[in-house]
C-alpha positions in Angstrom: 62.5 -1.3 22.6 62.8 -2.5 25.9 64.1 -0.2 28.6 64.1 3.2 29.3 66.2 6.2 27.5 68.5 8.2 29.7 68.2 11.8 29.7 71.3 13.7 30.8 70.2 17.1 32.2 71.7 19.7 34.3 70.0 20.0 37.7 68.8 23.2 39.3 68.0 23.4 43.3 65.2 25.6 44.3 65.5 27.2 47.8 63.5 25.0 50.3 63.9 21.8 48.4 67.1 19.3 47.9 65.1 17.7 44.9 66.9 18.5 41.4 64.7 19.8 38.7 65.2 20.9 35.2 65.4 24.5 34.4 67.3 25.0 31.4 65.7 25.7 27.9 67.6 23.4 25.7 67.3 20.1 27.9 63.6 21.0 28.3 63.0 21.0 24.6 64.1 17.1 24.6 62.3 16.6 27.8 59.1 18.2 26.4 59.2 15.7 23.6 59.7 12.5 25.9 56.8 14.2 28.2 54.6 14.6 25.2 55.0 11.2 23.5 55.2 9.6 27.1 58.1 7.7 26.3 59.7 5.8 29.6 62.7 7.9 30.5 65.1 8.2 33.5 66.8 11.4 34.2 70.7 11.4 35.3 71.7 14.8 36.8 75.1 15.7 35.3 76.5 19.3 37.1 78.0 21.7 34.8 81.8 20.6 35.5 81.1 17.1 34.7 79.5 17.5 31.5 82.8 17.2 29.5 84.1 14.0 31.3 80.7 12.6 31.2 80.2 12.9 27.6 83.6 11.6 27.0 83.0 8.9 28.9 80.0 8.0 26.8 81.8 8.3 23.5 80.1 11.4 22.3 81.5 13.5 19.7 82.1 17.3 20.6 79.8 20.0 19.3 80.8 21.3 15.7 82.3 24.7 16.3 79.8 27.3 16.6 76.7 24.9 17.4 77.3 25.1 21.2 78.3 26.9 24.3 81.1 24.4 25.0 82.2 21.3 23.1 79.7 19.2 25.5 76.2 20.4 26.1 73.1 19.0 27.5 70.7 18.0 26.8 72.0 14.4 25.8 70.3 11.0 25.3 71.2 7.4 25.7 68.8 5.2 24.0 68.1 1.6 25.1 70.3 -0.1 22.3 73.2 2.0 23.7 73.5 5.1 20.9 74.2 8.5 22.6 73.0 11.6 21.0 73.8 15.1 22.1 71.9 18.5 21.2 68.3 18.9 21.2 67.9 19.8 17.5 69.8 15.9 16.9 67.7 14.4 19.3 63.9 15.3 18.2 64.3 13.7 14.6 65.5 10.5 16.1 62.7 10.3 18.8 60.1 11.3 15.9 61.5 8.1 14.2 61.4 6.0 17.0 57.9 7.1 18.3 56.1 8.8 15.3 52.9 9.1 17.4 51.9 11.7 18.5 53.6 13.6 16.1 55.9 16.5 16.4 55.2 17.8 12.9 58.8 18.5 12.1 57.9 18.5 8.5 56.1 22.0 8.8 60.0 23.4 9.5 59.1 26.0 11.8 61.0 24.9 14.6 64.1 26.6 12.8 62.7 30.2 12.2 61.5 29.9 15.9 64.6 28.8 17.5 66.1 31.8 15.4 63.2 34.3 16.9 63.8 33.0 20.1 67.6 33.3 20.1 67.0 36.8 18.8 64.8 37.9 21.7 67.3 36.2 24.2 70.1 38.3 22.9 68.2 41.5 24.0 66.6 40.4 27.3 68.4 37.2 28.6 71.2 39.3 30.4 69.5 40.1 33.7 68.0 36.6 34.3 71.4 34.9 33.0 73.0 36.7 36.3 70.4 35.1 38.7 71.3 31.4 37.4 74.0 30.8 39.8 71.6 31.2 42.9 69.6 28.3 41.7 72.5 25.7 41.0 74.2 23.5 43.2 77.4 25.1 44.6 79.8 23.4 42.2 78.2 23.9 38.9 77.3 27.8 40.3 81.3 28.4 40.7 81.5 26.8 37.0 78.7 28.8 35.4 80.1 32.1 37.2 83.8 31.4 36.2 83.3 30.3 32.6 81.0 33.3 31.8 83.6 35.7 33.4 86.2 34.3 31.1 84.0 34.7 28.1 82.6 38.0 28.9 85.7 39.3 30.7 83.5 40.6 33.7 81.1 39.0 36.4 77.6 38.1 35.0 76.3 41.1 37.3 78.8 43.4 35.8 77.9 42.2 32.5 74.1 42.4 33.4 74.4 46.0 33.9 76.2 46.7 30.7 73.4 44.4 28.4 70.4 44.4 30.7 68.1 46.9 32.5 65.0 48.7 31.5 66.4 49.8 28.1 66.9 46.2 27.4 63.1 45.2 27.6 62.2 48.4 25.9 64.2 47.5 23.1 62.5 44.0 22.9 59.1 45.7 23.0 59.4 48.1 20.2 57.1 47.7 16.9 58.7 45.0 14.6 61.2 44.3 17.5 62.4 41.0 18.8 59.4 40.0 20.9 56.9 40.6 18.0 58.8 38.7 15.2 58.5 36.0 17.7 54.8 36.4 18.4 54.0 36.6 14.9 55.7 33.3 14.2 53.6 31.7 16.9 50.4 32.7 15.4 50.9 33.2 11.6 50.9 29.7 10.4 47.7 28.1 12.2 45.8 25.8 10.2 42.6 26.1 12.4 41.5 27.5 16.0 43.9 26.5 18.8 46.5 27.7 21.1 49.6 26.0 19.0 52.0 27.2 16.0 49.9 25.3 13.9 46.5 25.7 15.5 45.3 22.7 17.2 48.2 20.5 17.1 51.2 20.7 19.0 54.4 20.6 17.5 58.2 21.1 18.0 58.1 24.6 17.4 55.8 25.0 20.3 58.4 23.2 22.3 61.2 25.6 21.4 59.3 28.7 22.4 57.7 27.1 25.5 61.3 26.0 27.0 62.3 29.8 26.7 59.6 30.9 28.4 59.6 28.1 30.8 63.4 28.9 31.5 62.5 32.6 32.4 60.0 31.4 34.9 62.2 29.1 36.9 65.0 31.5 36.7 63.3 34.8 37.8 59.7 35.4 38.2 59.8 39.2 37.6 61.8 38.8 34.4 58.8 36.2 33.3 56.2 38.5 34.0 58.2 41.0 31.9 58.5 38.3 29.1 54.9 38.0 29.1 54.1 41.4 29.1 56.2 42.0 26.0 53.4 40.2 23.5 50.0 39.1 24.4 50.5 35.6 22.2 53.4 34.4 24.4 51.5 33.2 27.8 48.5 31.5 25.8 51.1 29.1 24.3 53.3 28.4 27.2 50.0 27.8 29.0 49.0 25.3 26.4 52.3 23.5 26.9 52.4 23.1 30.7 50.9 19.5 30.4 54.3 18.6 28.8 56.4 21.0 31.6 55.1 19.0 34.6 57.4 16.3 35.0 60.7 18.1 35.5 63.0 15.2 37.2 
């Protein structure tokens, strides 16, 4: 298939640099697949307020109710044949069909339970980190992010973090049988052999779901990332094993 895939991603801007880079966990899932399979691609950065008009311009159908934060989301890819696909869960099987090697092991069907476990853990500890996100976005995106979340939560991100976050949230996540342990269990109990990945020595899409989550925390707030890694000793080895596919972030 001639030509590069285009990945539509949300840009973050780190202090001391004007170079955009990936930060959000959902785009990272798709970017990791592209990096892992060594599929040629080009990133087109789309700021938050431009997502809807850009996706409409591309002819993308809106997310089904309940499947996305908004009607139009990142990641979205455009294939060399012009086909456009939105949502990391929809993109992975298409890339697997077009580029079957190395495999994502989607047939193991662990990415669904891992996604649910990640979302459950995020529902406990994400709120402090969420309040830090605008500080790493370009100005227009930062304002959009703040305004839309305030509309959703009925208060500012900092106010919402004061209600939902704090040390109690981390203590709750760390409780025996809690959200962190449940995710840790999923990362190790299905291993077929020795190795750092969910299936053992073979990487799978389930690994990328978890690693995207961990990497988002690391990029948004180092302190919260260290708290995340301290929740369960099984988190850091998996994140470390996935770092080769997290290097290219633009």
